[in-house]
C-alpha positions in Angstrom: -119.9 -47.1 33.0 -123.4 -46.0 32.2 -123.1 -43.0 34.5 -121.0 -41.2 31.8 -123.4 -42.2 29.0 -125.4 -39.5 27.3 -129.2 -40.2 27.3 -130.8 -41.2 24.0 -133.7 -38.7 24.5 -131.3 -35.8 25.1 -128.4 -36.3 22.7 -128.8 -39.4 20.5 -125.7 -38.7 18.5 -123.5 -38.4 21.6 -125.2 -41.5 23.1 -124.3 -43.5 20.1 -120.6 -42.3 20.1 -120.4 -42.9 23.9 -121.5 -46.5 23.5 -119.1 -47.2 20.6 -116.1 -45.8 22.6 -117.0 -46.8 26.2 -118.0 -50.4 25.2 -114.5 -50.6 23.6 -115.9 -51.3 20.1 -113.9 -48.8 18.1 -112.0 -45.5 18.2 -111.0 -42.8 15.8 -107.6 -43.2 14.1 -105.0 -40.6 13.6 -105.7 -41.1 9.9 -108.5 -38.7 9.2 -111.9 -40.3 8.7 -110.6 -43.8 9.6 -111.3 -46.0 12.6 -109.6 -48.6 14.7 -112.0 -51.5 15.3 -111.0 -52.9 18.7 -111.2 -56.6 19.7 -114.7 -56.3 21.3 -116.1 -54.7 18.1 -114.2 -56.9 15.7 -115.5 -60.0 17.6 -119.1 -59.0 16.8 -118.1 -58.2 13.1 -116.5 -61.7 12.9 -119.8 -63.3 14.1 -121.7 -61.3 11.4 -119.1 -62.3 8.8 -119.2 -66.0 9.7 -122.9 -66.2 9.5 -123.2 -64.3 6.2 -120.3 -66.3 4.7 -122.2 -69.5 5.5 -125.4 -68.1 3.9 -123.5 -67.0 0.8 -121.9 -70.5 0.4 -125.2 -72.2 1.1 -126.5 -70.3 -2.0 -123.6 -71.5 -4.2 -121.1 -68.6 -3.9 -117.4 -68.9 -3.5 -114.9 -66.4 -2.0 -112.0 -64.9 -4.0 -109.8 -61.8 -3.6 -109.0 -59.0 -6.1 -106.5 -56.1 -6.0 -106.9 -53.1 -3.8 -105.6 -50.9 -6.6 -107.6 -50.2 -9.7 -106.1 -48.5 -12.8 -107.7 -45.2 -13.4 -108.6 -46.2 -17.0 -110.9 -49.0 -15.7 -113.2 -46.5 -14.0 -113.5 -44.6 -17.2 -115.1 -47.6 -19.1 -118.5 -47.3 -17.4 -119.7 -43.7 -17.5 -122.4 -43.8 -14.9 -120.2 -45.8 -12.5 -117.2 -43.4 -12.6 -119.6 -40.4 -12.3 -121.0 -42.0 -9.1 -117.6 -42.5 -7.4 -115.4 -39.8 -8.9 -115.7 -37.5 -5.9 -114.9 -40.2 -3.4 -111.8 -41.8 -4.9 -108.4 -41.8 -3.3 -105.6 -41.7 -5.9 -102.1 -43.1 -5.9 -99.8 -41.1 -8.0 -96.2 -42.2 -6.9 -94.6 -45.5 -5.9 -91.6 -44.4 -3.9 -90.4 -42.1 -1.1 -86.9 -40.8 -0.4 -85.1 -39.0 2.4 -85.4 -35.3 2.3 -82.1 -33.6 1.6 -82.4 -31.4 4.7 -82.8 -34.5 6.9 -86.3 -33.5 7.9 -87.8 -36.9 7.0 -89.2 -38.6 3.9 -90.7 -37.0 0.9 -92.3 -38.2 -2.3 -89.7 -39.0 -5.0 -90.8 -36.9 -8.0 -89.0 -39.3 -10.3 -91.3 -42.2 -9.1 -94.5 -40.9 -10.7 -96.8 -43.7 -12.0 -97.5 -43.8 -15.7 -101.1 -44.4 -14.9 -102.6 -43.4 -11.5 -104.1 -46.1 -9.4 -107.5 -45.7 -7.5 -107.7 -47.2 -4.1 -110.7 -49.6 -4.3 -114.1 -47.7 -3.7 -115.9 -50.8 -5.0 -114.6 -53.6 -7.3 -116.9 -53.9 -10.3 -114.3 -52.7 -12.7 -111.3 -54.7 -11.6 -113.4 -57.8 -11.2 -115.0 -57.6 -14.6 -111.6 -57.2 -16.2 -110.8 -60.6 -14.7 -114.2 -62.1 -15.8 -113.3 -61.4 -19.4 -110.6 -64.1 -19.0 -112.7 -66.5 -17.0 -115.9 -66.6 -19.2 -116.1 -67.9 -22.7 -119.0 -70.3 -22.7 -122.4 -70.9 -21.1 -120.6 -73.7 -19.3 -118.7 -71.1 -17.3 -122.0 -69.6 -16.0 -123.3 -68.7 -13.6 -120.2 -67.3 -12.0 -120.9 -66.6 -8.3 -118.1 -64.8 -6.5 -117.9 -63.0 -3.2 -115.0 -61.0 -1.8 -114.4 -59.9 1.8 -112.3 -56.7 1.7 -111.8 -53.1 2.7 -112.8 -50.2 0.6 -112.0 -46.5 0.6 -114.5 -43.7 -0.1 -113.2 -40.3 0.8 -115.9 -39.1 3.2 -115.7 -35.5 4.6 -118.1 -36.1 7.6 -117.5 -39.4 9.3 -119.0 -41.3 12.2 -117.7 -44.6 13.7 -119.1 -47.6 11.8 -121.8 -45.6 10.1 -119.6 -43.6 7.7 -115.8 -43.8 7.5 -113.3 -43.2 4.8 -112.2 -46.8 5.0 -114.5 -49.6 6.0 -114.8 -53.4 5.8 -117.4 -55.2 3.8 -118.3 -58.0 1.5 -119.1 -57.6 -2.2 -120.7 -60.2 -4.3 -120.2 -60.1 -8.1 -122.0 -62.6 -10.3 -122.3 -63.3 -14.0 -125.3 -65.0 -15.7 -126.5 -66.2 -19.0 -129.9 -64.4 -18.9 -131.5 -61.3 -17.7 -134.1 -63.2 -15.7 -131.4 -65.3 -13.9 -129.5 -62.2 -13.0 -132.6 -60.4 -11.6 -133.4 -63.6 -9.7 -129.9 -63.6 -8.2 -130.2 -59.9 -7.1 -133.6 -60.6 -5.5 -132.3 -63.8 -3.8 -129.4 -62.0 -2.2 -131.7 -59.3 -1.0 -133.7 -62.0 0.7 -130.5 -63.3 2.3 -129.7 -59.9 3.7 -133.2 -59.5 5.0 -133.1 -62.9 6.6 -129.8 -62.1 8.3 -131.0 -58.8 9.5 -134.2 -60.2 11.1 -133.0 -63.6 12.2 -129.6 -62.8 13.5 -129.5 -59.0 14.1 -133.1 -59.1 15.4 -133.6 -56.0 13.3 -136.8 -55.7 11.2 -136.3 -54.3 7.7 -138.4 -53.1 4.7 -137.4 -54.6 1.4 -137.7 -52.5 -1.7 -136.1 -50.9 -4.8 -134.4 -47.6 -5.0 -135.6 -44.8 -7.2 -133.5 -43.9 -10.3 -132.0 -41.0 -8.4 -130.9 -43.3 -5.5 -129.6 -46.3 -7.6 -126.1 -47.6 -7.4 -123.9 -46.0 -10.0 -124.1 -48.2 -13.1 -127.0 -50.3 -12.0 -130.4 -50.8 -13.8 -132.1 -51.6 -10.5 -131.0 -51.4 -6.9 -132.8 -53.5 -4.3 -132.3 -52.5 -0.6 -133.3 -53.3 3.0 -134.2 -50.3 5.2 -134.2 -50.3 9.0 -135.5 -47.7 11.4 -133.2 -46.5 14.2 -134.4 -45.4 17.6 -134.1 -41.7 16.8 -136.6 -42.1 13.9 -134.0 -42.1 11.1 -133.7 -44.7 8.5 -130.5 -46.7 7.8 -129.8 -48.5 4.6 -128.6 -51.9 5.8 -127.8 -53.7 2.6 -128.1 -53.4 -1.2 -128.3 -55.7 -4.1 -127.9 -54.5 -7.7 -129.0 -55.7 -11.1 -126.3 -54.4 -13.4 -127.8 -55.6 -16.7 -125.1 -55.9 -19.3 -123.4 -52.6 -18.6 -120.2 -53.9 -17.1 -120.0 -56.8 -19.6 -120.2 -54.4 -22.5 -117.7 -52.0 -20.8 -115.2 -54.9 -20.4 -116.2 -56.9 -23.4 -117.3 -60.0 -21.5 -119.1 -62.3 -23.9 -120.1 -66.0 -23.8 -121.1 -68.5 -26.4 -124.6 -69.7 -25.6 -125.9 -73.2 -26.3 -126.5 -72.3 -29.9 -123.0 -71.0 -30.3 -124.1 -67.4 -30.5 -122.0 -64.8 -28.7 -123.7 -62.5 -26.3 -122.8 -60.3 -23.3 -123.3 -61.8 -19.9 -125.7 -60.3 -17.3 -124.4 -59.1 -14.0 -125.2 -58.4 -10.3 -123.4 -57.0 -7.4 -124.4 -56.9 -3.7 -122.9 -55.9 -0.4 -123.1 -55.1 3.3 -120.5 -53.5 5.5 -119.4 -52.6 9.0 -122.3 -50.1 8.9 -124.3 -53.1 10.2 -122.4 -52.6 13.5 -123.9 -49.2 13.7 -127.3 -50.5 12.9 -127.0 -53.2 15.6 -126.0 -50.6 18.2 -128.8 -48.2 17.4 -131.5 -50.7 17.0 -131.2 -52.4 20.5 -129.0 -50.5 22.9 -130.4 -48.4 25.8 -129.4 -45.9 28.4 -127.5 -48.6 30.2 -125.3 -49.3 27.3 -124.9 -51.9 24.5 -127.3 -54.7 23.9 -126.2 -57.6 21.6 -128.7 -60.2 20.2 -127.5 -63.6 21.5 -126.9 -65.0 18.0 -124.3 -62.3 17.4 -122.9 -62.0 20.9 -119.2 -63.2 21.1 -119.9 -64.0 24.7 -123.4 -65.2 25.4 -123.0 -66.0 29.1 -120.6 -64.6 31.6 -120.1 -66.2 35.1 -119.0 -63.9 37.9 -117.8 -65.4 41.2 -118.5 -63.7 44.5 -116.1 -64.7 47.3 -114.3 -63.5 50.4 -111.4 -66.0 50.7 -109.3 -68.4 48.7 -111.3 -71.4 49.9 -114.6 -70.0 48.7 -113.0 -68.9 45.4 -111.6 -72.5 44.8 -115.0 -74.1 45.4 -116.9 -71.5 43.3 -114.3 -71.8 40.5 -114.7 -75.6 40.3 -118.5 -75.3 40.0 -118.2 -72.4 37.5 -115.8 -74.4 35.3 -118.2 -77.4 35.4 -121.2 -75.2 34.4 -119.1 -73.6 31.6 -118.3 -77.0 30.1 -122.0 -78.0 30.2 -123.1 -74.8 28.5 -120.3 -75.0 25.9 -121.4 -78.6 25.1 -124.7 -77.0 24.0 -122.9 -74.6 21.7 -123.2 -71.6 24.1 -120.2 -69.2 24.3 -119.3 -68.7 28.0 -116.7 -66.6 29.8 -115.7 -67.3 33.5 -114.4 -64.0 34.8 -112.0 -65.0 37.6 -110.0 -61.7 37.6 -109.0 -60.7 41.1 -108.3 -57.1 40.0 -112.0 -56.0 40.0 -114.8 -56.4 42.4 -118.1 -58.2 41.4 -120.1 -55.0 41.3 -117.6 -53.5 38.8 -117.8 -56.6 36.6 -121.7 -56.5 36.7 -121.6 -53.0 35.5 -119.0 -53.8 32.8 -120.9 -56.7 31.3 -124.2 -54.9 31.5 -122.7 -52.0 29.6 -121.0 -54.2 27.0 -124.3 -56.0 26.3 -123.6 -59.7 27.3 -127.0 -61.3 27.1 -126.9 -63.3 30.3 -124.9 -62.8 33.5 -124.6 -65.5 36.2 -123.4 -64.7 39.7 -122.3 -67.5 42.1 -121.5 -66.9 45.7 -121.0 -69.2 48.8 -124.7 -69.2 49.6 -125.6 -70.0 46.0 -123.2 -72.9 46.1 -124.9 -74.2 49.3 -128.3 -74.0 47.7 -127.1 -75.4 44.3 -128.3 -72.3 42.4 -127.1 -69.2 40.7 -128.4 -65.6 40.2 -129.2 -65.0 36.6 -129.6 -61.5 35.1 -130.9 -60.8 31.6 -129.4 -57.8 29.7 -132.5 -57.1 27.6 -134.9 -56.7 30.5 -132.4 -56.3 33.4 -134.6 -58.9 35.3 -132.9 -61.1 37.8 -133.9 -64.5 39.2 -132.5 -67.5 41.1 -132.1 -70.6 39.0 -131.3 -74.2 40.1 -127.9 -75.3 38.7 -129.6 -78.6 37.7 -131.9 -76.7 35.3 -129.3 -74.2 34.2 -128.1 -75.5 30.8 -131.6 -76.1 29.4 -132.9 -72.9 31.0 -130.2 -70.8 29.4 -130.5 -72.4 26.0 -134.2 -71.5 26.0 -133.6 -68.1 27.5 -131.1 -67.1 24.8 -133.8 -67.9 22.2 -136.3 -65.9 24.2 -134.0 -62.9 24.4 -133.3 -63.0 20.6 -137.1 -63.1 20.0 -137.8 -60.4 22.5 -135.3 -58.0 20.9 -136.8 -58.5 17.5 -140.4 -58.1 18.8 -139.4 -54.9 20.6 -137.7 -53.5 17.5 -140.6 -54.5 15.3 -143.1 -52.8 17.7 -141.0 -49.7 17.6 -141.0 -49.7 13.8 -144.8 -50.2 13.6 -145.4 -47.5 16.2 -143.3 -45.1 14.2 -144.6 -45.9 10.7 -147.1 -43.4 9.3 -149.2 -42.6 6.2 -149.3 -39.0 5.0 -152.5 -37.7 3.4 -151.1 -34.4 2.1 -147.9 -32.3 2.1 -148.7 -30.5 5.3 -149.3 -33.8 7.1 -146.2 -35.2 5.5 -144.0 -32.3 6.8 -145.4 -32.7 10.3 -144.7 -36.5 10.3 -141.2 -36.2 8.8 -140.3 -33.7 11.5 -141.6 -36.1 14.1 -139.4 -38.9 12.7 -140.0 -42.4 11.5 -141.1 -44.1 8.3 -143.7 -42.2 6.3 -145.6 -43.7 3.4 -146.8 -41.2 0.9 -147.8 -40.9 -2.8 -145.2 -39.7 -5.2 -145.7 -38.9 -8.9 -142.6 -40.8 -10.0 -140.5 -37.9 -11.2 -136.9 -37.0 -10.1 -137.9 -33.3 -10.0 -140.6 -34.0 -7.4 -138.3 -36.3 -5.4 -135.6 -33.7 -5.3 -138.0 -30.9 -4.3 -139.4 -33.0 -1.4 -135.8 -33.6 -0.3 -135.0 -29.9 -0.5 -138.1 -28.9 1.5 -137.9 -31.6 4.2 -134.5 -33.3 4.0 -136.4 -36.6 3.7 -135.5 -39.0 0.9 -137.4 -41.9 -0.7 -135.8 -44.8 1.1 -137.4 -47.3 -1.3 -140.4 -48.4 -3.3 -141.5 -51.3 -1.1 -141.7 -54.7 -2.8 -144.7 -55.8 -0.8 -146.8 -52.7 -1.5 -150.0 -53.2 -3.5 -151.1 -50.8 -6.2 -153.0 -47.9 -4.6 -154.1 -45.2 -6.9 -153.7 -41.7 -5.4 -152.3 -38.2 -5.8 -148.7 -37.1 -5.2 -148.5 -35.3 -1.9 -146.5 -32.4 -3.5 -147.8 -32.0 -7.0 -151.2 -33.6 -6.9 -150.3 -35.6 -10.0 -151.4 -39.3 -10.3 -149.6 -41.9 -8.3 -149.9 -45.7 -8.5 -148.6 -46.6 -5.1 -147.1 -45.1 -1.9 -143.4 -45.1 -1.4 -141.3 -45.0 1.8 -139.9 -41.7 3.0 -137.6 -40.9 5.9 -134.7 -38.8 7.0 -131.7 -41.1 6.9 -128.1 -41.7 7.9 
């Protein structure tokens, strides 16, 4: 499978697309800009979803579901919000089809025009806050901590599987609070949840920060984000959490009576991650041999491949393989025994290596005699013979080691490709090279946009862990209080 794979160093974009398609993760749909997520890809997304859902519930959130369609008038209630999404909205204008009079097929019935157009959900703040108006009356109803797993549509002109599609899957949290500080605390807490998930489960190091005013979510007072660095030196925004202030509460007249009986508008947050994380996972870890999946998110963590020449050998190996499978499953390890007789062992080895299964076990007649198996690691491609007696404990520890190794490798790459620019000439050279570049900025949108125009680099975030560091803006020479993080990005 890897023979037809473009090399990262020669054509990174094609390499990425090849992995997505050849590893059977997704494919383009006949619907322009949309994708079909295939079982292998959806299984990874399910693992992500399950872990994130647990983390959300552990922090007190509940799941709900809201309509796919949003009345157009709702989007008009929050000016900055509608401005941010107006160019990306898909609009439903009619509710019925009819057969064409010439028999050529179906056409839109002109008599079925909607009184008010409906917007296909680009994000759900407006429809959700319309409901919150009915749900919230008193401080006793707060905080309201709701999450939704859904699909959204944003009419993208240039699409790439997982990274940017017209329709994608995501979760969106929407919370209401009695105070500004509580809402800010919620936004920051959920950013920490995203960062923990990225690093602990995706094995992907991230930088936590806040967006500039130019880059904020439409309608937010503050946007927090996690930024990751891909192997081609471009940044990818992996998750965002927004402090919305009272903007949506005022737009939809959502008030509550506080403990003193005084009416006030509630304070809001929203936060979300999407199937874009699938793209991030692929680009962070995979190599020229195909996909690499961190064990904590691998649908199949261990695959067992039998090697045999006759039915007698197959029966004996199968019995041992099933026994090992049960022992590993008892430890919570997901195992597949590939007993297909339609493909040879070598083909299976190549398939599972390309599809990123963390550990492959091979058992042949001689292994059975010696009570051992051949173990191959996907992350390093190393092989070794392991005693079957030690196998369950060995694999349990090895999966932890692989997870840790992938994070360490990605962290080292990030550190090796993080730079500090001293002046604009230095900055342009570093940006061209690729990677994260820290540089001083004078805090103005004008300078931010000029830098973007000159270099195509954007301010990915103002890092939260950055200390104050007086300096001069790389472009204007004006005073700067700290360095910000620049990069070219997806």
